[in-house]
mmCIF file of the N, C-alpha and C atoms, coordinates in Angstrom:
data_MODEL
# 
_entry.id   MODEL 
# 
loop_
_atom_site.group_PDB 
_atom_site.id 
_atom_site.type_symbol 
_atom_site.label_atom_id 
_atom_site.label_alt_id 
_atom_site.label_comp_id 
_atom_site.label_asym_id 
_atom_site.label_entity_id 
_atom_site.label_seq_id 
_atom_site.pdbx_PDB_ins_code 
_atom_site.Cartn_x 
_atom_site.Cartn_y 
_atom_site.Cartn_z 
_atom_site.occupancy 
_atom_site.B_iso_or_equiv 
_atom_site.pdbx_formal_charge 
_atom_site.auth_seq_id 
_atom_site.auth_comp_id 
_atom_site.auth_asym_id 
_atom_site.auth_atom_id 
_atom_site.pdbx_PDB_model_num 
ATOM 1   N N  . MET A 1 1  ? -2.054  -2.877  -12.055 1.00 0.00 ? 1  MET A N  1 
ATOM 2   C CA . MET A 1 1  ? -0.995  -2.939  -11.749 1.00 0.00 ? 1  MET A CA 1 
ATOM 3   C C  . MET A 1 1  ? -1.197  -4.251  -10.957 1.00 0.00 ? 1  MET A C  1 
ATOM 4   N N  . LYS A 1 2  ? -0.015  -4.860  -10.784 1.00 0.00 ? 2  LYS A N  1 
ATOM 5   C CA . LYS A 1 2  ? -0.424  -6.380  -9.686  1.00 0.00 ? 2  LYS A CA 1 
ATOM 6   C C  . LYS A 1 2  ? 0.930   -6.055  -8.403  1.00 0.00 ? 2  LYS A C  1 
ATOM 7   N N  . LEU A 1 3  ? 0.510   -6.396  -7.222  1.00 0.00 ? 3  LEU A N  1 
ATOM 8   C CA . LEU A 1 3  ? 1.589   -6.231  -6.274  1.00 0.00 ? 3  LEU A CA 1 
ATOM 9   C C  . LEU A 1 3  ? 2.565   -7.890  -6.106  1.00 0.00 ? 3  LEU A C  1 
ATOM 10  N N  . ASN A 1 4  ? 3.369   -7.504  -6.144  1.00 0.00 ? 4  ASN A N  1 
ATOM 11  C CA . ASN A 1 4  ? 4.301   -8.719  -5.925  1.00 0.00 ? 4  ASN A CA 1 
ATOM 12  C C  . ASN A 1 4  ? 4.259   -8.993  -4.380  1.00 0.00 ? 4  ASN A C  1 
ATOM 13  N N  . SER A 1 5  ? 4.659   -10.366 -3.810  1.00 0.00 ? 5  SER A N  1 
ATOM 14  C CA . SER A 1 5  ? 4.903   -10.898 -2.499  1.00 0.00 ? 5  SER A CA 1 
ATOM 15  C C  . SER A 1 5  ? 5.872   -9.788  -1.619  1.00 0.00 ? 5  SER A C  1 
ATOM 16  N N  . ASN A 1 6  ? 6.962   -9.393  -2.295  1.00 0.00 ? 6  ASN A N  1 
ATOM 17  C CA . ASN A 1 6  ? 7.681   -8.083  -1.760  1.00 0.00 ? 6  ASN A CA 1 
ATOM 18  C C  . ASN A 1 6  ? 6.854   -6.976  -0.955  1.00 0.00 ? 6  ASN A C  1 
ATOM 19  N N  . THR A 1 7  ? 5.897   -6.683  -1.994  1.00 0.00 ? 7  THR A N  1 
ATOM 20  C CA . THR A 1 7  ? 5.511   -5.433  -1.561  1.00 0.00 ? 7  THR A CA 1 
ATOM 21  C C  . THR A 1 7  ? 4.400   -5.661  -0.672  1.00 0.00 ? 7  THR A C  1 
ATOM 22  N N  . HIS A 1 8  ? 3.595   -6.518  -1.330  1.00 0.00 ? 8  HIS A N  1 
ATOM 23  C CA . HIS A 1 8  ? 2.705   -6.952  -0.004  1.00 0.00 ? 8  HIS A CA 1 
ATOM 24  C C  . HIS A 1 8  ? 3.351   -7.304  1.315   1.00 0.00 ? 8  HIS A C  1 
ATOM 25  N N  . ASP A 1 9  ? 4.082   -7.979  1.379   1.00 0.00 ? 9  ASP A N  1 
ATOM 26  C CA . ASP A 1 9  ? 4.460   -8.065  2.669   1.00 0.00 ? 9  ASP A CA 1 
ATOM 27  C C  . ASP A 1 9  ? 5.434   -6.837  3.510   1.00 0.00 ? 9  ASP A C  1 
ATOM 28  N N  . ILE A 1 10 ? 6.204   -5.985  2.680   1.00 0.00 ? 10 ILE A N  1 
ATOM 29  C CA . ILE A 1 10 ? 6.215   -4.552  3.213   1.00 0.00 ? 10 ILE A CA 1 
ATOM 30  C C  . ILE A 1 10 ? 5.119   -3.752  3.733   1.00 0.00 ? 10 ILE A C  1 
ATOM 31  N N  . LEU A 1 11 ? 3.969   -4.173  2.888   1.00 0.00 ? 11 LEU A N  1 
ATOM 32  C CA . LEU A 1 11 ? 2.716   -3.269  3.153   1.00 0.00 ? 11 LEU A CA 1 
ATOM 33  C C  . LEU A 1 11 ? 1.882   -3.769  4.956   1.00 0.00 ? 11 LEU A C  1 
ATOM 34  N N  . LYS A 1 12 ? 2.505   -4.883  4.737   1.00 0.00 ? 12 LYS A N  1 
ATOM 35  C CA . LYS A 1 12 ? 1.950   -5.920  6.140   1.00 0.00 ? 12 LYS A CA 1 
ATOM 36  C C  . LYS A 1 12 ? 2.988   -5.612  6.999   1.00 0.00 ? 12 LYS A C  1 
ATOM 37  N N  . ASN A 1 13 ? 3.788   -5.118  6.645   1.00 0.00 ? 13 ASN A N  1 
ATOM 38  C CA . ASN A 1 13 ? 5.116   -4.307  8.022   1.00 0.00 ? 13 ASN A CA 1 
ATOM 39  C C  . ASN A 1 13 ? 4.424   -3.248  8.196   1.00 0.00 ? 13 ASN A C  1 
ATOM 40  N N  . PHE A 1 14 ? 4.271   -2.180  7.222   1.00 0.00 ? 14 PHE A N  1 
ATOM 41  C CA . PHE A 1 14 ? 3.912   -1.095  7.633   1.00 0.00 ? 14 PHE A CA 1 
ATOM 42  C C  . PHE A 1 14 ? 2.539   -0.570  8.154   1.00 0.00 ? 14 PHE A C  1 
ATOM 43  N N  . SER A 1 15 ? 1.847   -1.599  8.268   1.00 0.00 ? 15 SER A N  1 
ATOM 44  C CA . SER A 1 15 ? 0.322   -1.782  8.476   1.00 0.00 ? 15 SER A CA 1 
ATOM 45  C C  . SER A 1 15 ? 0.364   -1.925  10.137  1.00 0.00 ? 15 SER A C  1 
ATOM 46  N N  . GLU A 1 16 ? 1.802   -2.375  10.679  1.00 0.00 ? 16 GLU A N  1 
ATOM 47  C CA . GLU A 1 16 ? 1.886   -2.331  12.233  1.00 0.00 ? 16 GLU A CA 1 
ATOM 48  C C  . GLU A 1 16 ? 2.595   -1.342  12.671  1.00 0.00 ? 16 GLU A C  1 
ATOM 49  N N  . ILE A 1 17 ? 3.215   -0.473  12.257  1.00 0.00 ? 17 ILE A N  1 
ATOM 50  C CA . ILE A 1 17 ? 3.396   0.948   12.276  1.00 0.00 ? 17 ILE A CA 1 
ATOM 51  C C  . ILE A 1 17 ? 2.175   1.774   12.438  1.00 0.00 ? 17 ILE A C  1 
ATOM 52  N N  . ASN A 1 18 ? 1.328   1.904   11.377  1.00 0.00 ? 18 ASN A N  1 
ATOM 53  C CA . ASN A 1 18 ? 0.321   2.866   11.333  1.00 0.00 ? 18 ASN A CA 1 
ATOM 54  C C  . ASN A 1 18 ? -0.842  2.011   10.320  1.00 0.00 ? 18 ASN A C  1 
ATOM 55  N N  . THR A 1 19 ? -1.716  1.808   10.771  1.00 0.00 ? 19 THR A N  1 
ATOM 56  C CA . THR A 1 19 ? -2.996  1.208   10.177  1.00 0.00 ? 19 THR A CA 1 
ATOM 57  C C  . THR A 1 19 ? -3.022  2.088   8.897   1.00 0.00 ? 19 THR A C  1 
ATOM 58  N N  . ASN A 1 20 ? -3.056  2.921   8.580   1.00 0.00 ? 20 ASN A N  1 
ATOM 59  C CA . ASN A 1 20 ? -3.227  3.798   7.163   1.00 0.00 ? 20 ASN A CA 1 
ATOM 60  C C  . ASN A 1 20 ? -2.018  4.451   6.950   1.00 0.00 ? 20 ASN A C  1 
ATOM 61  N N  . ILE A 1 21 ? -1.959  4.505   4.992   1.00 0.00 ? 21 ILE A N  1 
ATOM 62  C CA . ILE A 1 21 ? -0.778  4.750   4.491   1.00 0.00 ? 21 ILE A CA 1 
ATOM 63  C C  . ILE A 1 21 ? -1.387  6.018   3.339   1.00 0.00 ? 21 ILE A C  1 
ATOM 64  N N  . LEU A 1 22 ? -0.486  6.720   2.827   1.00 0.00 ? 22 LEU A N  1 
ATOM 65  C CA . LEU A 1 22 ? -0.402  8.035   1.756   1.00 0.00 ? 22 LEU A CA 1 
ATOM 66  C C  . LEU A 1 22 ? 0.371   7.217   0.743   1.00 0.00 ? 22 LEU A C  1 
ATOM 67  N N  . ILE A 1 23 ? 0.190   6.636   -0.116  1.00 0.00 ? 23 ILE A N  1 
ATOM 68  C CA . ILE A 1 23 ? 1.154   6.390   -1.023  1.00 0.00 ? 23 ILE A CA 1 
ATOM 69  C C  . ILE A 1 23 ? 1.357   7.406   -2.132  1.00 0.00 ? 23 ILE A C  1 
ATOM 70  N N  . LYS A 1 24 ? 2.282   7.896   -2.493  1.00 0.00 ? 24 LYS A N  1 
ATOM 71  C CA . LYS A 1 24 ? 2.735   9.123   -3.322  1.00 0.00 ? 24 LYS A CA 1 
ATOM 72  C C  . LYS A 1 24 ? 3.481   8.196   -4.670  1.00 0.00 ? 24 LYS A C  1 
ATOM 73  N N  . PRO A 1 25 ? 3.290   9.104   -5.400  1.00 0.00 ? 25 PRO A N  1 
ATOM 74  C CA . PRO A 1 25 ? 3.452   8.642   -7.230  1.00 0.00 ? 25 PRO A CA 1 
ATOM 75  C C  . PRO A 1 25 ? 5.069   8.629   -7.059  1.00 0.00 ? 25 PRO A C  1 
ATOM 76  N N  . GLY A 1 26 ? 5.288   6.923   -7.852  1.00 0.00 ? 26 GLY A N  1 
ATOM 77  C CA . GLY A 1 26 ? 6.629   6.585   -7.718  1.00 0.00 ? 26 GLY A CA 1 
ATOM 78  C C  . GLY A 1 26 ? 6.928   5.476   -6.775  1.00 0.00 ? 26 GLY A C  1 
ATOM 79  N N  . SER A 1 27 ? 8.246   4.785   -6.856  1.00 0.00 ? 27 SER A N  1 
ATOM 80  C CA . SER A 1 27 ? 8.656   3.583   -5.961  1.00 0.00 ? 27 SER A CA 1 
ATOM 81  C C  . SER A 1 27 ? 8.785   3.657   -4.785  1.00 0.00 ? 27 SER A C  1 
ATOM 82  N N  . GLU A 1 28 ? 8.708   4.490   -3.898  1.00 0.00 ? 28 GLU A N  1 
ATOM 83  C CA . GLU A 1 28 ? 8.781   4.572   -2.543  1.00 0.00 ? 28 GLU A CA 1 
ATOM 84  C C  . GLU A 1 28 ? 7.771   4.628   -1.607  1.00 0.00 ? 28 GLU A C  1 
ATOM 85  N N  . LEU A 1 29 ? 7.569   3.702   -0.808  1.00 0.00 ? 29 LEU A N  1 
ATOM 86  C CA . LEU A 1 29 ? 6.959   3.600   0.182   1.00 0.00 ? 29 LEU A CA 1 
ATOM 87  C C  . LEU A 1 29 ? 7.257   4.388   1.619   1.00 0.00 ? 29 LEU A C  1 
ATOM 88  N N  . ASN A 1 30 ? 6.706   5.050   2.413   1.00 0.00 ? 30 ASN A N  1 
ATOM 89  C CA . ASN A 1 30 ? 6.958   6.058   3.617   1.00 0.00 ? 30 ASN A CA 1 
ATOM 90  C C  . ASN A 1 30 ? 5.949   5.790   4.649   1.00 0.00 ? 30 ASN A C  1 
ATOM 91  N N  . THR A 1 31 ? 6.238   5.546   6.231   1.00 0.00 ? 31 THR A N  1 
ATOM 92  C CA . THR A 1 31 ? 4.523   5.602   6.943   1.00 0.00 ? 31 THR A CA 1 
ATOM 93  C C  . THR A 1 31 ? 5.655   6.265   8.312   1.00 0.00 ? 31 THR A C  1 
ATOM 94  N N  . ILE A 1 32 ? 4.797   6.276   9.326   1.00 0.00 ? 32 ILE A N  1 
ATOM 95  C CA . ILE A 1 32 ? 5.357   7.075   10.341  1.00 0.00 ? 32 ILE A CA 1 
ATOM 96  C C  . ILE A 1 32 ? 4.377   6.176   11.624  1.00 0.00 ? 32 ILE A C  1 
ATOM 97  N N  . SER A 1 33 ? 4.486   6.408   12.427  1.00 0.00 ? 33 SER A N  1 
ATOM 98  C CA . SER A 1 33 ? 3.305   5.827   13.414  1.00 0.00 ? 33 SER A CA 1 
ATOM 99  C C  . SER A 1 33 ? 3.077   7.043   13.881  1.00 0.00 ? 33 SER A C  1 
ATOM 100 N N  . THR A 1 34 ? 1.872   6.929   14.827  1.00 0.00 ? 34 THR A N  1 
ATOM 101 C CA . THR A 1 34 ? 0.615   8.241   14.865  1.00 0.00 ? 34 THR A CA 1 
ATOM 102 C C  . THR A 1 34 ? 1.841   8.726   16.765  1.00 0.00 ? 34 THR A C  1 
ATOM 103 N N  . MET A 1 35 ? 2.576   8.301   17.150  1.00 0.00 ? 35 MET A N  1 
ATOM 104 C CA . MET A 1 35 ? 2.853   8.917   18.033  1.00 0.00 ? 35 MET A CA 1 
ATOM 105 C C  . MET A 1 35 ? 4.396   9.447   17.565  1.00 0.00 ? 35 MET A C  1 
ATOM 106 N N  . ARG A 1 36 ? 4.556   9.345   16.330  1.00 0.00 ? 36 ARG A N  1 
ATOM 107 C CA . ARG A 1 36 ? 5.745   10.339  15.141  1.00 0.00 ? 36 ARG A CA 1 
ATOM 108 C C  . ARG A 1 36 ? 7.025   9.490   15.894  1.00 0.00 ? 36 ARG A C  1 
ATOM 109 N N  . ASN A 1 37 ? 7.367   8.557   16.438  1.00 0.00 ? 37 ASN A N  1 
ATOM 110 C CA . ASN A 1 37 ? 8.545   7.877   17.093  1.00 0.00 ? 37 ASN A CA 1 
ATOM 111 C C  . ASN A 1 37 ? 9.045   6.843   16.410  1.00 0.00 ? 37 ASN A C  1 
ATOM 112 N N  . ILE A 1 38 ? 8.258   6.475   15.128  1.00 0.00 ? 38 ILE A N  1 
ATOM 113 C CA . ILE A 1 38 ? 8.663   5.177   14.479  1.00 0.00 ? 38 ILE A CA 1 
ATOM 114 C C  . ILE A 1 38 ? 8.703   5.438   12.799  1.00 0.00 ? 38 ILE A C  1 
ATOM 115 N N  . PHE A 1 39 ? 9.545   5.360   12.107  1.00 0.00 ? 39 PHE A N  1 
ATOM 116 C CA . PHE A 1 39 ? 9.419   5.720   10.534  1.00 0.00 ? 39 PHE A CA 1 
ATOM 117 C C  . PHE A 1 39 ? 10.104  4.757   9.775   1.00 0.00 ? 39 PHE A C  1 
ATOM 118 N N  . ALA A 1 40 ? 9.528   4.354   8.557   1.00 0.00 ? 40 ALA A N  1 
ATOM 119 C CA . ALA A 1 40 ? 9.950   3.574   7.917   1.00 0.00 ? 40 ALA A CA 1 
ATOM 120 C C  . ALA A 1 40 ? 10.036  4.197   6.638   1.00 0.00 ? 40 ALA A C  1 
ATOM 121 N N  . LYS A 1 41 ? 10.733  3.444   5.503   1.00 0.00 ? 41 LYS A N  1 
ATOM 122 C CA . LYS A 1 41 ? 10.978  3.648   4.431   1.00 0.00 ? 41 LYS A CA 1 
ATOM 123 C C  . LYS A 1 41 ? 11.222  2.572   3.695   1.00 0.00 ? 41 LYS A C  1 
ATOM 124 N N  . ALA A 1 42 ? 10.721  2.194   2.355   1.00 0.00 ? 42 ALA A N  1 
ATOM 125 C CA . ALA A 1 42 ? 10.803  1.179   1.594   1.00 0.00 ? 42 ALA A CA 1 
ATOM 126 C C  . ALA A 1 42 ? 10.862  1.655   -0.134  1.00 0.00 ? 42 ALA A C  1 
ATOM 127 N N  . THR A 1 43 ? 11.760  0.962   -0.888  1.00 0.00 ? 43 THR A N  1 
ATOM 128 C CA . THR A 1 43 ? 11.772  0.768   -2.345  1.00 0.00 ? 43 THR A CA 1 
ATOM 129 C C  . THR A 1 43 ? 11.271  -0.398  -3.194  1.00 0.00 ? 43 THR A C  1 
ATOM 130 N N  . ILE A 1 44 ? 10.266  -0.543  -3.774  1.00 0.00 ? 44 ILE A N  1 
ATOM 131 C CA . ILE A 1 44 ? 9.646   -1.427  -4.273  1.00 0.00 ? 44 ILE A CA 1 
ATOM 132 C C  . ILE A 1 44 ? 9.642   -1.555  -5.568  1.00 0.00 ? 44 ILE A C  1 
ATOM 133 N N  . SER A 1 45 ? 9.710   -2.316  -6.068  1.00 0.00 ? 45 SER A N  1 
ATOM 134 C CA . SER A 1 45 ? 9.578   -3.174  -7.713  1.00 0.00 ? 45 SER A CA 1 
ATOM 135 C C  . SER A 1 45 ? 8.594   -2.164  -8.622  1.00 0.00 ? 45 SER A C  1 
ATOM 136 N N  . GLU A 1 46 ? 7.719   -1.868  -7.975  1.00 0.00 ? 46 GLU A N  1 
ATOM 137 C CA . GLU A 1 46 ? 6.272   -1.334  -8.907  1.00 0.00 ? 46 GLU A CA 1 
ATOM 138 C C  . GLU A 1 46 ? 6.260   0.195   -8.796  1.00 0.00 ? 46 GLU A C  1 
ATOM 139 N N  . SER A 1 47 ? 5.639   0.396   -9.337  1.00 0.00 ? 47 SER A N  1 
ATOM 140 C CA . SER A 1 47 ? 5.753   2.140   -9.577  1.00 0.00 ? 47 SER A CA 1 
ATOM 141 C C  . SER A 1 47 ? 4.571   2.992   -9.484  1.00 0.00 ? 47 SER A C  1 
ATOM 142 N N  . PHE A 1 48 ? 3.892   3.714   -8.665  1.00 0.00 ? 48 PHE A N  1 
ATOM 143 C CA . PHE A 1 48 ? 2.466   4.169   -8.608  1.00 0.00 ? 48 PHE A CA 1 
ATOM 144 C C  . PHE A 1 48 ? 2.455   5.284   -9.489  1.00 0.00 ? 48 PHE A C  1 
ATOM 145 N N  . ASP A 1 49 ? 1.285   5.749   -10.489 1.00 0.00 ? 49 ASP A N  1 
ATOM 146 C CA . ASP A 1 49 ? 1.234   6.901   -11.029 1.00 0.00 ? 49 ASP A CA 1 
ATOM 147 C C  . ASP A 1 49 ? 0.695   7.802   -10.659 1.00 0.00 ? 49 ASP A C  1 
ATOM 148 N N  . SER A 1 50 ? -0.154  7.648   -9.577  1.00 0.00 ? 50 SER A N  1 
ATOM 149 C CA . SER A 1 50 ? -0.856  9.027   -8.964  1.00 0.00 ? 50 SER A CA 1 
ATOM 150 C C  . SER A 1 50 ? -0.632  8.606   -6.991  1.00 0.00 ? 50 SER A C  1 
ATOM 151 N N  . GLU A 1 51 ? -1.140  9.303   -6.722  1.00 0.00 ? 51 GLU A N  1 
ATOM 152 C CA . GLU A 1 51 ? -1.088  9.659   -4.860  1.00 0.00 ? 51 GLU A CA 1 
ATOM 153 C C  . GLU A 1 51 ? -2.428  9.328   -4.212  1.00 0.00 ? 51 GLU A C  1 
ATOM 154 N N  . PHE A 1 52 ? -2.573  8.238   -3.588  1.00 0.00 ? 52 PHE A N  1 
ATOM 155 C CA . PHE A 1 52 ? -3.720  7.335   -3.123  1.00 0.00 ? 52 PHE A CA 1 
ATOM 156 C C  . PHE A 1 52 ? -3.559  7.413   -1.473  1.00 0.00 ? 52 PHE A C  1 
ATOM 157 N N  . GLY A 1 53 ? -4.921  7.200   -0.805  1.00 0.00 ? 53 GLY A N  1 
ATOM 158 C CA . GLY A 1 53 ? -4.909  7.197   0.689   1.00 0.00 ? 53 GLY A CA 1 
ATOM 159 C C  . GLY A 1 53 ? -5.267  5.517   0.732   1.00 0.00 ? 53 GLY A C  1 
ATOM 160 N N  . ILE A 1 54 ? -4.495  4.822   1.715   1.00 0.00 ? 54 ILE A N  1 
ATOM 161 C CA . ILE A 1 54 ? -5.812  3.329   2.302   1.00 0.00 ? 54 ILE A CA 1 
ATOM 162 C C  . ILE A 1 54 ? -6.112  3.542   3.899   1.00 0.00 ? 54 ILE A C  1 
ATOM 163 N N  . TYR A 1 55 ? -7.127  3.932   4.228   1.00 0.00 ? 55 TYR A N  1 
ATOM 164 C CA . TYR A 1 55 ? -7.677  4.064   5.673   1.00 0.00 ? 55 TYR A CA 1 
ATOM 165 C C  . TYR A 1 55 ? -7.082  3.034   6.233   1.00 0.00 ? 55 TYR A C  1 
ATOM 166 N N  . ASP A 1 56 ? -7.447  1.760   6.015   1.00 0.00 ? 56 ASP A N  1 
ATOM 167 C CA . ASP A 1 56 ? -7.198  0.931   6.851   1.00 0.00 ? 56 ASP A CA 1 
ATOM 168 C C  . ASP A 1 56 ? -6.433  -0.612  6.173   1.00 0.00 ? 56 ASP A C  1 
ATOM 169 N N  . LEU A 1 57 ? -5.155  -0.330  5.951   1.00 0.00 ? 57 LEU A N  1 
ATOM 170 C CA . LEU A 1 57 ? -4.219  -1.261  5.313   1.00 0.00 ? 57 LEU A CA 1 
ATOM 171 C C  . LEU A 1 57 ? -4.288  -2.725  5.226   1.00 0.00 ? 57 LEU A C  1 
ATOM 172 N N  . ASN A 1 58 ? -4.792  -3.214  6.886   1.00 0.00 ? 58 ASN A N  1 
ATOM 173 C CA . ASN A 1 58 ? -5.180  -4.705  7.256   1.00 0.00 ? 58 ASN A CA 1 
ATOM 174 C C  . ASN A 1 58 ? -6.689  -4.881  6.432   1.00 0.00 ? 58 ASN A C  1 
ATOM 175 N N  . GLU A 1 59 ? -7.149  -4.486  5.939   1.00 0.00 ? 59 GLU A N  1 
ATOM 176 C CA . GLU A 1 59 ? -8.853  -4.671  5.540   1.00 0.00 ? 59 GLU A CA 1 
ATOM 177 C C  . GLU A 1 59 ? -8.185  -4.512  4.341   1.00 0.00 ? 59 GLU A C  1 
ATOM 178 N N  . PHE A 1 60 ? -7.393  -3.834  3.236   1.00 0.00 ? 60 PHE A N  1 
ATOM 179 C CA . PHE A 1 60 ? -7.007  -3.809  2.116   1.00 0.00 ? 60 PHE A CA 1 
ATOM 180 C C  . PHE A 1 60 ? -6.238  -5.019  1.701   1.00 0.00 ? 60 PHE A C  1 
ATOM 181 N N  . LEU A 1 61 ? -5.001  -5.226  2.427   1.00 0.00 ? 61 LEU A N  1 
ATOM 182 C CA . LEU A 1 61 ? -4.214  -6.677  2.490   1.00 0.00 ? 61 LEU A CA 1 
ATOM 183 C C  . LEU A 1 61 ? -4.959  -7.991  2.450   1.00 0.00 ? 61 LEU A C  1 
ATOM 184 N N  . SER A 1 62 ? -6.390  -7.600  3.299   1.00 0.00 ? 62 SER A N  1 
ATOM 185 C CA . SER A 1 62 ? -7.399  -9.006  3.383   1.00 0.00 ? 62 SER A CA 1 
ATOM 186 C C  . SER A 1 62 ? -7.614  -8.823  2.029   1.00 0.00 ? 62 SER A C  1 
ATOM 187 N N  . VAL A 1 63 ? -8.258  -8.230  1.647   1.00 0.00 ? 63 VAL A N  1 
ATOM 188 C CA . VAL A 1 63 ? -8.799  -8.232  0.300   1.00 0.00 ? 63 VAL A CA 1 
ATOM 189 C C  . VAL A 1 63 ? -8.042  -8.722  -0.695  1.00 0.00 ? 63 VAL A C  1 
ATOM 190 N N  . VAL A 1 64 ? -7.147  -8.137  -1.085  1.00 0.00 ? 64 VAL A N  1 
ATOM 191 C CA . VAL A 1 64 ? -5.880  -8.790  -2.170  1.00 0.00 ? 64 VAL A CA 1 
ATOM 192 C C  . VAL A 1 64 ? -5.630  -10.027 -2.367  1.00 0.00 ? 64 VAL A C  1 
ATOM 193 N N  . SER A 1 65 ? -5.365  -10.287 -0.762  1.00 0.00 ? 65 SER A N  1 
ATOM 194 C CA . SER A 1 65 ? -4.933  -11.499 -0.573  1.00 0.00 ? 65 SER A CA 1 
ATOM 195 C C  . SER A 1 65 ? -5.772  -12.639 -0.943  1.00 0.00 ? 65 SER A C  1 
ATOM 196 N N  . SER A 1 66 ? -7.286  -12.543 -0.546  1.00 0.00 ? 66 SER A N  1 
ATOM 197 C CA . SER A 1 66 ? -8.370  -13.158 -1.261  1.00 0.00 ? 66 SER A CA 1 
ATOM 198 C C  . SER A 1 66 ? -8.692  -13.533 -2.434  1.00 0.00 ? 66 SER A C  1 
ATOM 199 N N  . LEU A 1 67 ? -7.877  -12.857 -3.216  1.00 0.00 ? 67 LEU A N  1 
ATOM 200 C CA . LEU A 1 67 ? -7.884  -12.702 -4.631  1.00 0.00 ? 67 LEU A CA 1 
ATOM 201 C C  . LEU A 1 67 ? -6.806  -13.711 -5.435  1.00 0.00 ? 67 LEU A C  1 
ATOM 202 N N  . ASP A 1 68 ? -6.994  -14.309 -6.676  1.00 0.00 ? 68 ASP A N  1 
ATOM 203 C CA . ASP A 1 68 ? -5.657  -14.467 -7.162  1.00 0.00 ? 68 ASP A CA 1 
ATOM 204 C C  . ASP A 1 68 ? -5.338  -13.755 -7.931  1.00 0.00 ? 68 ASP A C  1 
ATOM 205 N N  . LYS A 1 69 ? -4.227  -13.502 -8.089  1.00 0.00 ? 69 LYS A N  1 
ATOM 206 C CA . LYS A 1 69 ? -3.391  -12.286 -9.235  1.00 0.00 ? 69 LYS A CA 1 
ATOM 207 C C  . LYS A 1 69 ? -3.973  -11.200 -9.266  1.00 0.00 ? 69 LYS A C  1 
ATOM 208 N N  . PRO A 1 70 ? -4.336  -10.363 -8.233  1.00 0.00 ? 70 PRO A N  1 
ATOM 209 C CA . PRO A 1 70 ? -5.658  -9.396  -8.229  1.00 0.00 ? 70 PRO A CA 1 
ATOM 210 C C  . PRO A 1 70 ? -4.532  -8.080  -9.246  1.00 0.00 ? 70 PRO A C  1 
ATOM 211 N N  . GLU A 1 71 ? -5.536  -7.604  -10.082 1.00 0.00 ? 71 GLU A N  1 
ATOM 212 C CA . GLU A 1 71 ? -4.799  -6.102  -10.476 1.00 0.00 ? 71 GLU A CA 1 
ATOM 213 C C  . GLU A 1 71 ? -5.868  -4.970  -10.073 1.00 0.00 ? 71 GLU A C  1 
ATOM 214 N N  . LEU A 1 72 ? -4.975  -3.908  -9.606  1.00 0.00 ? 72 LEU A N  1 
ATOM 215 C CA . LEU A 1 72 ? -5.316  -2.839  -9.082  1.00 0.00 ? 72 LEU A CA 1 
ATOM 216 C C  . LEU A 1 72 ? -5.243  -1.922  -10.250 1.00 0.00 ? 72 LEU A C  1 
ATOM 217 N N  . THR A 1 73 ? -6.457  -0.830  -10.532 1.00 0.00 ? 73 THR A N  1 
ATOM 218 C CA . THR A 1 73 ? -6.456  0.105   -11.502 1.00 0.00 ? 73 THR A CA 1 
ATOM 219 C C  . THR A 1 73 ? -6.865  1.274   -10.337 1.00 0.00 ? 73 THR A C  1 
ATOM 220 N N  . LEU A 1 74 ? -5.895  1.873   -10.670 1.00 0.00 ? 74 LEU A N  1 
ATOM 221 C CA . LEU A 1 74 ? -5.963  3.712   -9.761  1.00 0.00 ? 74 LEU A CA 1 
ATOM 222 C C  . LEU A 1 74 ? -6.979  4.555   -10.939 1.00 0.00 ? 74 LEU A C  1 
ATOM 223 N N  . GLU A 1 75 ? -7.987  4.874   -10.379 1.00 0.00 ? 75 GLU A N  1 
ATOM 224 C CA . GLU A 1 75 ? -8.690  5.931   -11.333 1.00 0.00 ? 75 GLU A CA 1 
ATOM 225 C C  . GLU A 1 75 ? -9.111  7.224   -10.294 1.00 0.00 ? 75 GLU A C  1 
ATOM 226 N N  . ASP A 1 76 ? -9.386  8.664   -11.002 1.00 0.00 ? 76 ASP A N  1 
ATOM 227 C CA . ASP A 1 76 ? -9.148  9.706   -10.063 1.00 0.00 ? 76 ASP A CA 1 
ATOM 228 C C  . ASP A 1 76 ? -9.741  9.919   -8.947  1.00 0.00 ? 76 ASP A C  1 
ATOM 229 N N  . LYS A 1 77 ? -10.613 9.106   -8.597  1.00 0.00 ? 77 LYS A N  1 
ATOM 230 C CA . LYS A 1 77 ? -11.434 9.285   -7.092  1.00 0.00 ? 77 LYS A CA 1 
ATOM 231 C C  . LYS A 1 77 ? -11.300 7.805   -6.741  1.00 0.00 ? 77 LYS A C  1 
ATOM 232 N N  . HIS A 1 78 ? -10.875 6.172   -6.890  1.00 0.00 ? 78 HIS A N  1 
ATOM 233 C CA . HIS A 1 78 ? -11.084 5.458   -6.996  1.00 0.00 ? 78 HIS A CA 1 
ATOM 234 C C  . HIS A 1 78 ? -10.189 4.081   -7.355  1.00 0.00 ? 78 HIS A C  1 
ATOM 235 N N  . MET A 1 79 ? -9.991  3.570   -6.318  1.00 0.00 ? 79 MET A N  1 
ATOM 236 C CA . MET A 1 79 ? -9.339  2.162   -6.975  1.00 0.00 ? 79 MET A CA 1 
ATOM 237 C C  . MET A 1 79 ? -10.132 0.571   -7.568  1.00 0.00 ? 79 MET A C  1 
ATOM 238 N N  . THR A 1 80 ? -10.098 0.023   -8.385  1.00 0.00 ? 80 THR A N  1 
ATOM 239 C CA . THR A 1 80 ? -10.493 -1.064  -8.572  1.00 0.00 ? 80 THR A CA 1 
ATOM 240 C C  . THR A 1 80 ? -9.732  -2.085  -8.477  1.00 0.00 ? 80 THR A C  1 
ATOM 241 N N  . ILE A 1 81 ? -10.240 -3.343  -7.767  1.00 0.00 ? 81 ILE A N  1 
ATOM 242 C CA . ILE A 1 81 ? -9.228  -4.395  -7.412  1.00 0.00 ? 81 ILE A CA 1 
ATOM 243 C C  . ILE A 1 81 ? -10.508 -5.559  -8.284  1.00 0.00 ? 81 ILE A C  1 
ATOM 244 N N  . SER A 1 82 ? -9.481  -6.200  -9.211  1.00 0.00 ? 82 SER A N  1 
ATOM 245 C CA . SER A 1 82 ? -10.313 -7.264  -10.055 1.00 0.00 ? 82 SER A CA 1 
ATOM 246 C C  . SER A 1 82 ? -9.196  -8.813  -10.017 1.00 0.00 ? 82 SER A C  1 
# 
């Protein structure tokens, strides 16, 4: 799976609300601030097949941005970015 620039921008905005995120199967992303006073929801063009968490969204986006057209592959216990 490849993330398009719109999804990347949405994740970047979400990282300002909460640095970690739980992505559930489907094409909808949600986040909530640690104080539970800000909630954001977005529908993206990609669709995720399984649930996974990202502990440091800024670090994840930094790695993804450093590669030319990265491919994300979700496995049972890990994600490969190539």
